SEZALO-228173 format. One record per residue: residue in one letter; x, y, z of N, C-alpha, C, O, CB in turn. Coordinates in steps of 0.001 Angstrom, whole numbers, plus 500000, padded with zeros to 6 digits. Glycine has a CB too. Example, Ala and Ser with C-alpha at 12.3 -4.5 7.8 and 13.67 -1.06 7.14 Angstrom:
residues 2
SITE  residuo    n_c1    n_c2    n_c3   ca_c1   ca_c2   ca_c3    c_c1    c_c2    c_c3    o_c1    o_c2    o_c3   cb_c1   cb_c2   cb_c3
SITE        a  513190  494310  507800  512300  495500  507800  513200  496700  507800  514236  496681  508465  511308  495527  509046
SITE        s  512850  497750  507080  513670  498940  507140  512900  500030  507870  513409  501138  508039  514084  499402  505725
end
This chain:
residues 184
SITE  residuo    n_c1    n_c2    n_c3   ca_c1   ca_c2   ca_c3    c_c1    c_c2    c_c3    o_c1    o_c2    o_c3   cb_c1   cb_c2   cb_c3
SITE        m  521888  106645  858183  520436  106768  858583  519696  107309  857362  520135  108261  856718  520224  107752  859875
SITE        s  518600  106698  857071  517800  107151  855900  517116  108493  856201  516914  108867  857356  516721  106076  855516
SITE        k  516772  109194  855127  516097  110486  855255  514803  110384  855974  514532  111216  856839  515865  111090  853926
SITE        s  513957  109389  855665  512662  109216  856310  512776  108952  857749  511913  109394  858507  511912  108131  855688
SITE        r  513834  108226  858217  514040  107962  859619  514431  109236  860338  513972  109473  861455  515095  106891  859813
SITE        r  515285  110078  859715  515648  111378  860356  514423  112235  860503  514253  112882  861537  516726  112142  859531
SITE        d  513545  112266  859489  512369  113090  859565  511473  112629  860713  510925  113449  861450  511615  113061  858241
SITE        a  511323  111270  860863  510510  110723  861917  511092  111112  863289  510355  111444  864217  510408  109193  861773
SITE        d  512444  111062  863396  513040  111426  864641  512837  112900  865031  512752  113230  866213  514475  111117  864584
SITE        s  512764  113759  864044  512656  115186  864315  511166  115627  864514  510902  116753  864936  513304  115982  863150
SITE        c  510235  114743  864211  508825  115025  864337  508435  114888  865844  508729  113874  866477  507976  114050  863416
SITE        p  507778  115915  866387  507375  115802  867765  506500  114597  868034  505676  114239  867193  506670  117027  868177
SITE        a  506659  113959  869192  505872  112768  869494  505223  112909  870881  505821  113413  871832  506762  111494  869431
SITE        i  503999  112447  870941  503255  112405  872151  503340  110995  872712  503180  110025  871971  501806  112839  871921
SITE        k  503595  110865  874031  503610  109525  874631  502266  109094  875192  501928  107911  875195  504633  109473  875722
SITE        n  501486  110097  875676  500132  109753  876098  499344  111051  876286  499881  112150  876420  500146  108902  877417
SITE        i  497983  110826  876286  497052  111914  876591  496131  111324  877689  495508  110277  877516  496220  112420  875267
SITE        l  496082  112038  878802  495241  111511  879931  494245  112530  880307  494558  113719  880349  496088  111131  881174
SITE        i  493048  112108  880584  492017  112934  881206  491604  112199  882441  491021  111121  882325  490794  113207  880251
SITE        l  491861  112699  883596  491532  112068  884843  490535  112901  885613  490412  114104  885381  492773  111836  885662
SITE        d  489812  112262  886541  488856  113068  887343  489550  113648  888582  490760  113496  888750  487628  112198  887778
SITE        s  488794  114297  889425  489406  114979  890594  489930  114041  891642  490527  114491  892620  488414  115891  891235
SITE        e  489726  112714  891473  490264  111751  892369  491396  110937  891707  491932  110008  892310  489161  110845  892856
SITE        g  491740  111288  890498  492826  110628  889799  492364  109395  889048  493202  108616  888595  493906  110255  890766
SITE        k  491115  109195  888904  490544  108032  888170  490435  108359  886703  490277  109530  886358  489146  107636  888729
SITE        r  490509  107390  885833  490469  107553  884377  489116  108049  883965  488081  107610  884467  490797  106239  883656
SITE        v  489149  108981  883033  487976  109416  882285  488210  108975  880831  487423  108228  880251  487744  110998  882403
SITE        a  489326  109467  880268  489754  109067  878926  491242  109051  878834  491859  110077  879119  489184  109989  877872
SITE        v  491862  107986  878464  493334  107911  878396  493696  107227  877088  492993  106331  876622  493946  107131  879635
SITE        k  494780  107656  876519  495305  107050  875281  496869  107031  875374  497478  108082  875573  494803  107873  873980
SITE        y  497505  105857  875233  498920  105707  875276  499466  105407  873913  498916  104606  873157  499303  104648  876237
SITE        y  500585  106080  873608  501205  105861  872275  502654  105369  872390  503361  105227  871392  501171  107170  871449
SITE        s  503080  105109  873659  504458  104697  873867  504492  103389  874541  503602  103086  875336  505225  105707  874663
SITE        d  505507  102565  874258  505699  101280  874898  506353  101402  876309  506678  100411  876962  506555  100399  873996
SITE        e  506516  102621  876711  507171  102901  878045  506384  102318  879165  506957  101959  880194  507332  104413  878292
SITE        w  505049  102203  879007  504176  101614  879993  503416  100413  879362  502279  100549  878911  503185  102686  880545
SITE        p  504086  099234  879348  503559  098110  878599  502298  097478  879153  501502  096926  878393  504582  097093  878504
SITE        t  502099  097544  880461  500973  096895  881099  499988  097896  881615  500323  099063  881817  501433  096015  882211
SITE        n  498775  097453  881830  497733  098318  882417  498161  098752  883862  497931  099892  884265  496330  097552  882449
SITE        s  498756  097860  884584  499124  098244  885953  500248  099250  885972  500281  100097  886864  499523  097026  886757
SITE        s  501195  099198  885007  502239  100244  884931  501619  101580  884500  502050  102647  884938  503371  099825  883929
SITE        r  500635  101503  883662  499909  102749  883239  499186  103406  884415  499261  104613  884642  498872  102425  882116
SITE        l  498476  102534  885155  497709  103001  886333  498662  103591  887348  498375  104648  887911  496886  101839  886976
SITE        a  499816  102928  887608  500789  103412  888560  501326  104813  888082  501487  105720  888899  501962  102362  888716
SITE        f  501598  104971  886757  502066  106199  886265  501016  107267  886470  501338  108356  886945  502446  106075  884832
SITE        e  499760  106988  886124  498690  107958  886249  498485  108403  887734  498237  109573  888022  497386  107358  885677
SITE        k  498599  107420  888646  498421  107772  890089  499521  108657  890569  499270  109674  891216  498370  106517  890968
SITE        s  500799  108274  890250  501930  109116  890712  501957  110494  890076  502323  111477  890720  503242  108423  890424
SITE        l  501558  110563  888781  501504  111850  888070  500407  112725  888688  500618  113915  888922  501240  111633  886538
SITE        f  499224  112124  888953  498162  112870  889553  498539  113374  890957  498241  114516  891306  496921  112020  889610
SITE        t  499177  112542  891738  499573  112947  893116  500598  114070  893049  500490  115013  893833  500161  111732  893917
SITE        k  501607  114026  892141  502562  115049  892101  501931  116356  891600  502273  117431  892093  503715  114630  891245
SITE        s  501026  116276  890637  500429  117539  890066  499444  118212  890988  499156  119396  890814  499720  117245  888752
SITE        l  498898  117473  891997  497960  118100  892903  498528  119305  893627  497782  120205  894013  497491  117109  893892
SITE        k  499820  119334  893813  500457  120395  894598  500521  121714  893794  500844  122764  894348  501884  119958  895028
SITE        s  500212  121649  892492  500361  122826  891692  499022  123534  891568  497984  123031  891997  500924  122478  890324
SITE        n  499079  124745  890954  497843  125509  890720  497632  125677  889225  497778  126769  888677  497896  126900  891422
SITE        a  497280  124553  888569  497157  124595  887121  495767  124861  886623  495364  124355  885576  497627  123339  886551
SITE        r  495019  125667  887383  493654  125959  887032  493562  127120  886032  492696  127079  885159  492862  126275  888281
SITE        n  494393  128125  886115  494313  129215  885172  495068  128963  883876  494537  129211  882794  494820  130445  885804
SITE        e  496278  128482  883970  497099  128223  882788  497717  126849  882924  497803  126298  884021  498198  129311  882606
SITE        a  498136  126315  881827  498832  124984  881804  500177  125069  882570  500884  126075  882508  499092  124510  880301
SITE        e  500488  124008  883269  501754  123890  883964  502670  122932  883211  502191  122025  882530  501539  123415  885411
SITE        i  503980  123125  883326  504925  122258  882704  505740  121629  883850  506127  122316  884795  505829  123031  881665
SITE        s  505986  120340  883750  506753  119612  884734  507510  118494  884073  507131  117944  883039  505857  119075  885829
SITE        m  508635  118182  884753  509476  116985  884382  509004  115902  885319  508938  116097  886533  511098  117249  884525
SITE        f  508672  114742  884742  508227  113584  885599  508744  112328  884952  508422  112048  883798  506631  113514  885760
SITE        d  509573  111533  885703  510126  110315  885176  510722  110465  883768  510382  109715  882853  509073  109271  885167
SITE        s  511611  111444  883617  512259  111749  882350  511283  112066  881215  511596  111836  880047  513123  110602  881951
SITE        n  510144  112574  881541  509173  113047  880541  508752  114441  880862  508727  114884  882010  507948  112135  880472
SITE        i  508421  115115  879788  507813  116485  879956  506279  116264  880013  505697  115632  879132  508230  117514  878720
SITE        v  505681  116778  881023  504189  116671  881172  503647  118056  881266  504072  118858  882098  503760  115827  882444
SITE        i  502707  118331  880407  501937  119615  880378  500543  119253  880944  499923  118302  880467  501836  120261  878851
SITE        y  500054  119984  881934  498765  119686  882465  497955  120894  882838  498472  121989  883061  498909  118834  883613
SITE        k  496670  120658  882898  495707  121765  883175  494520  121156  883874  494060  120071  883517  495252  122522  881847
SITE        f  494016  121874  884895  492836  121451  885622  491678  122317  885253  491788  123544  885253  493068  121488  887115
SITE        v  490548  121694  884933  489327  122457  884591  488137  121723  885331  487884  120533  885140  489095  122525  882945
SITE        q  487471  122495  886144  486349  121879  886968  486903  120662  887690  487871  120742  888447  485086  121448  886050
SITE        d  486260  119539  887431  486692  118267  888124  487453  117347  887193  487489  116135  887403  485463  117500  888688
SITE        l  488099  117949  886105  488877  117157  885168  490328  117651  885163  490607  118840  885318  488262  117232  883744
SITE        h  491222  116707  884983  492654  117002  884928  493159  116514  883580  493086  115319  883295  493441  116324  886120
SITE        f  493678  117427  882728  494121  117092  881416  495658  117017  881414  496315  117928  881917  493599  118117  880392
SITE        f  496225  115963  880866  497666  115781  880795  498091  115384  879347  497409  114612  878673  498116  114694  881825
SITE        v  499230  115936  878907  499837  115508  877710  501330  115351  878038  501982  116229  878603  499567  116508  876535
SITE        t  501840  114118  877626  503204  113700  878008  504031  113523  876755  503561  112935  875781  503186  112378  878841
SITE        g  505257  114022  876762  506225  113820  875703  507549  113498  876309  507727  113628  877520  506330  115038  874798
SITE        g  508495  113076  875487  509852  112771  875931  510567  114069  876369  510162  115185  876043  510649  112057  874793
SITE        d  511656  113844  877129  512410  115026  877686  513025  115889  876620  513419  117020  876904  513520  114564  878624
SITE        e  513125  115388  875373  513688  116209  874286  512615  116945  873511  512949  117687  872587  514492  115345  873334
SITE        e  511362  116780  873834  510275  117463  873106  510176  118913  873402  510643  119362  874449  508978  116838  873412
SITE        n  509587  119664  872524  509378  121081  872676  508127  121325  873543  507037  120871  873194  509242  121759  871289
SITE        e  508279  122028  874649  507189  122231  875612  506036  123030  874969  504863  122806  875266  507718  122969  876877
SITE        l  506406  123955  874091  505376  124797  873426  504442  123941  872546  503228  124141  872506  506060  125903  872552
SITE        i  505074  122972  871839  504233  122077  871006  503341  121224  871851  502161  121055  871546  505092  121182  870122
SITE        l  503899  120671  872935  503038  119873  873852  501951  120709  874424  500808  120265  874530  503850  119261  874989
SITE        a  502296  121959  874810  501228  122833  875337  500180  123168  874323  499007  123308  874671  501808  124101  875859
SITE        s  500561  123301  873088  499580  123529  871990  498651  122354  871789  497480  122535  871453  500304  123813  870679
SITE        v  499176  121113  871998  498325  119901  871865  497332  119954  873003  496134  119772  872785  499179  118543  871903
SITE        l  497800  120198  874204  496876  120323  875366  495799  121330  875184  494626  121069  875448  497630  120677  876589
SITE        q  496199  122488  874729  495212  123598  874572  494260  123289  873453  493064  123554  873578  495917  124952  874295
SITE        g  494750  122735  872354  493875  122298  871259  492871  121231  871696  491707  121278  871298  494714  121764  870113
SITE        l  493321  120255  872524  492456  119252  873028  491355  119859  873914  490170  119583  873725  493255  118231  873785
SITE        y  491764  120675  874866  490774  121292  875711  489789  122160  874972  488579  122058  875171  491439  122085  876738
SITE        d  490303  123002  874131  489405  123875  873343  488441  123133  872475  487278  123522  872374  490197  124783  872486
SITE        a  488881  122085  871850  487993  121289  871000  486948  120582  871813  485792  120504  871396  488782  120282  870195
SITE        i  487322  120056  872977  486384  119388  873862  485371  120422  874383  484178  120132  874477  487135  118687  875042
SITE        a  485849  121620  874717  484925  122696  875229  483896  123035  874088  482713  123234  874366  485774  124046  875673
SITE        l  484351  123095  872848  483446  123367  871731  482403  122203  871613  481200  122441  871501  484273  123534  870380
SITE        l  482879  121026  871641  481991  119871  871444  480997  119733  872636  479862  119296  872449  482842  118559  871286
SITE        l  481425  120098  873817  480534  119931  874978  479822  121233  875281  479253  121395  876360  481324  119458  876220
SITE        r  479847  122161  874340  479188  123486  874431  479554  124237  875723  478697  124782  876418  477658  123316  874355
SITE        g  480855  124239  876009  481342  125039  877154  481205  124403  878519  481728  124940  879495  480632  126317  877183
SITE        v  480504  123251  878625  480326  122579  879900  481353  121453  879980  481071  120323  879581  478864  122035  880063
SITE        v  482520  121754  880484  483598  120718  880579  483741  120301  881987  484473  120915  882763  484960  121231  880047
SITE        d  483022  119223  882342  483100  118594  883640  482989  117075  883461  482725  116572  882368  481991  119134  884584
SITE        k  483205  116350  884606  483230  114887  884486  481982  114302  883965  482035  113429  883099  483517  114278  885772
SITE        r  480828  114742  884454  479572  114212  884079  479320  114352  882560  478929  113398  881887  478496  114891  884867
SITE        e  479558  115584  882044  479406  115890  880610  480434  115052  879792  480104  114512  878736  479610  117448  880347
SITE        a  481649  114964  880295  482683  114204  879596  482287  112752  879451  482417  112174  878371  484011  114309  880328
SITE        l  481796  112147  880549  481409  110733  880518  480246  110470  879598  480202  109441  878923  481064  110258  881897
SITE        e  479285  111408  879561  478138  111315  878658  478562  111435  877215  477856  110933  876341  477115  112386  878982
SITE        n  479657  112062  876926  480080  112319  875554  481457  111710  875302  482255  112263  874545  480101  113834  875267
SITE        l  481736  110563  875940  483060  109914  875843  483424  109619  874383  484590  109742  874008  483079  108597  876668
SITE        d  482453  109235  873558  482741  108919  872167  483323  110112  871489  484281  109981  870727  481497  108451  871436
SITE        l  482775  111282  871739  483285  112532  871151  484717  112868  871602  485554  113333  870829  482357  113685  871518
SITE        i  484945  112606  872892  486332  112909  873422  487339  111958  872804  488427  112388  872421  486389  112785  875003
SITE        f  487007  110663  872695  487984  109761  872053  488160  110049  870573  489262  109897  870046  487558  108317  872231
SITE        l  487124  110451  869907  487216  110892  868476  488171  112090  868431  489056  112179  867580  485765  111288  867868
SITE        c  487963  112972  869344  488811  114234  869367  490307  113858  869596  491184  114334  868874  488310  115248  870543
SITE        i  490570  113032  870571  491916  112568  870829  492506  111856  869578  493678  112046  869252  491917  111619  872052
SITE        d  491700  111056  868903  492187  110373  867687  492476  111361  866575  493386  111123  865781  491165  109341  867203
SITE        e  491756  112436  866487  491985  113432  865482  493238  114256  865747  493853  114781  864819  490801  114320  865385
SITE        i  493612  114366  867020  494776  115163  867384  496080  114360  867182  497053  114857  866616  494655  115637  868852
SITE        v  496064  113136  867653  497270  112296  867648  496997  110914  867037  496001  110273  867373  497808  112136  869081
SITE        d  497872  110464  866153  497753  109056  865671  499127  108424  865843  500124  108867  865273  497261  108971  864132
SITE        q  499134  107358  866663  500341  106617  866915  501496  107531  867441  502666  107299  867136  500763  105903  865632
SITE        g  501143  108540  868211  502105  109449  868811  502414  110657  867980  503002  111614  868483  503347  108739  869089
SITE        m  502032  110645  866701  502304  111784  865801  501160  112809  865916  499988  112436  865956  502463  111295  864306
SITE        i  501507  114074  865966  500550  115147  866085  499966  115391  864690  500706  115654  863742  501211  116442  866678
SITE        l  498619  115302  864568  497985  115531  863291  497402  116915  863146  497539  117542  862096  496930  114533  863078
SITE        e  496734  117412  864219  496006  118645  864186  495900  119211  865628  495724  118462  866589  494602  118426  863553
SITE        i  496012  120535  865744  495821  121161  867071  494825  122296  867045  494495  122863  868086  497138  121676  867602
SITE        d  494338  122635  865850  493322  123707  865802  491988  123195  866293  491421  122259  865730  493174  124265  864373
SITE        a  491482  123830  867367  490296  123370  868028  489049  123367  867074  488245  122435  867073  490040  124249  869252
SITE        n  488939  124435  866284  487792  124543  865388  487847  123397  864341  486813  122803  864034  487775  125952  864684
SITE        v  488988  123100  863818  489119  122015  862828  488786  120708  863495  488009  119901  862984  490550  121964  862214
SITE        l  489392  120515  864650  489149  119232  865382  487622  119050  865719  487045  117991  865472  490010  119206  866732
SITE        a  487037  120055  866253  485606  119954  866624  484764  119705  865320  483808  118930  865335  485117  121303  867382
SITE        g  485131  120353  864246  484400  120150  862972  484535  118716  862501  483539  118097  862127  484922  121111  861875
SITE        k  485747  118171  862512  485975  116778  862081  485209  115798  862966  484598  114858  862457  487484  116441  862110
SITE        v  485233  116002  864261  484506  115111  865215  483033  115226  865006  482335  114212  865015  484844  115450  866683
SITE        a  482536  116393  864821  481084  116625  864592  480591  115939  863316  479516  115338  863299  480790  118142  864504
SITE        i  481405  116038  862229  481070  115392  860996  481089  113902  861153  480152  113244  860700  482000  115814  859913
SITE        q  482083  113331  861759  482159  111931  862030  480984  111425  862878  480436  110348  862644  483449  111632  862707
SITE        n  480633  112221  863840  479556  111826  864760  478185  111842  864065  477275  111129  864489  479535  112764  865984
SITE        m  478028  112646  863005  476730  112756  862325  476580  111792  861195  475456  111499  860786  476528  114135  861811
SITE        d  477695  111271  860658  477623  110403  859474  477327  108923  859823  478227  108103  860002  478940  110491  858701
SITE        v  476035  108640  859905  475655  107231  860276  475821  106309  859084  475825  105092  859266  474173  107157  860791
SITE        s  475961  106846  857835  476138  105954  856677  477610  105580  856476  477927  104883  855512  475590  106622  855401
SITE        a  478508  106014  857345  479889  105682  857252  480073  104191  857499  479243  103588  858178  480701  106507  858230
SITE        p  481129  103572  856974  481404  102160  857196  481492  101908  858729  481879  102800  859483  482742  101728  856462
SITE        l  481133  100706  859165  481155  100415  860587  482492  100647  861261  482568  101052  862421  480751  099024  860801
SITE        s  483598  100368  860466  484918  100531  861021  485204  101989  861360  486078  102242  862189  485952  100004  860058
SITE        e  484540  102929  860786  484743  104364  861050  483697  104975  861944  483721  106187  862163  484771  105116  859770
SITE        q  482776  104186  862473  481719  104704  863340  482123  104540  864790  482919  103672  865148  480380  103991  863069
SITE        t  481546  105405  865612  481637  105271  867053  480795  104158  867487  479976  103684  866700  481243  106526  867760
SITE        i  480928  103689  868702  480140  102561  869196  478675  102940  869247  477827  102114  868911  480627  102114  870587
SITE        s  478344  104151  869651  476936  104534  869684  476334  104602  868267  475180  104224  868064  476780  105888  870391
SITE        q  477107  105077  867307  476693  105088  865948  476476  103679  865359  475528  103434  864614  477694  105827  865153
SITE        a  477374  102783  865716  477304  101416  865235  476095  100727  865807  475397  099995  865106  478567  100650  865586
SITE        l  475835  100964  867117  474635  100425  867730  473330  100990  867095  472376  100250  866855  474661  100723  869226
SITE        a  473319  102252  866845  472165  102854  866208  471955  102280  864794  470809  102034  864418  472332  104379  866150
SITE        s  472991  102063  864015  472919  101453  862758  472400  100045  862807  471543  099642  862021  474207  101485  862142
SITE        a  472949  099287  863770  472497  097880  863957  471040  097822  864392  470282  096970  863929  473378  097158  865008
SITE        r  470654  098726  865279  469242  098767  865718  468319  099085  864549  467271  098458  864390  469049  099818  866838
SITE        e  468711  100060  863730  467937  100443  862575  467830  099266  861605  466734  098983  861123  468564  101662  861888
SITE        h  468918  098577  861306  468979  097433  860410  468048  096275  860950  467303  095653  860191  470482  096943  860272
SITE        l  468128  096039  862215  467337  094966  862874  465880  095343  862743  465071  094472  862424  467737  094772  864405
SITE        t  465492  096591  862968  464119  097052  862909  463571  096849  861472  462457  096355  861294  464028  098555  863343
SITE        r  464369  097237  860455  463933  097067  859053  463784  095600  858725  462864  095228  857997  464932  097726  858076
SITE        t  464700  094715  859262  464642  093291  858995  463360  092694  859593  462697  091874  858958  465891  092586  859563
SITE        l  463028  093100  860787  461884  092557  861520  460548  093010  860888  459557  092281  860922  461950  092996  863003
SITE        l  460543  094208  860320  459287  094740  859734  459002  094170  858297  457925  094404  857747  459369  096304  859671
SITE        k  459927  093460  857731  459789  092927  856360  458839  091766  856413  458560  091150  855384  461169  092488  855754
end
């Protein structure tokens, strides 16, 4: 086995990050594993995970659970349910750090109002935040202040290439370009 393969095997991996509402419906989800290849298998996983976690009291602190040979760390805040899933060999503390970093960064970005309405209105920021935390299952960053700073910078930089802009930024750029073209 090559050295780089061993290093990749020892690196903690995230299988998915889920943010569901109080009814178990998707708010923001990102999958990094082929374990759930279809949308229907993902929805079934989310529904069964949500149903199982409802019996816990994960409002004050994150809970750890084994579910379908996966370690799931979850936390409920207002009407949102945050989940981070890793394989059964992953370190629970690292997964919990990812969950806490995600929640803290979102709380910073949403100015302390972490609920479904605010999350849906700022979905672009939440997805940017998730992308800054994990890339293809590999953990990149868990410090909430660093994450919120990176997302805020990306959100403000309208001169960035279209491939690096959020949908709302790209639409604003296109609108501005169209206006300039029409006024000529």
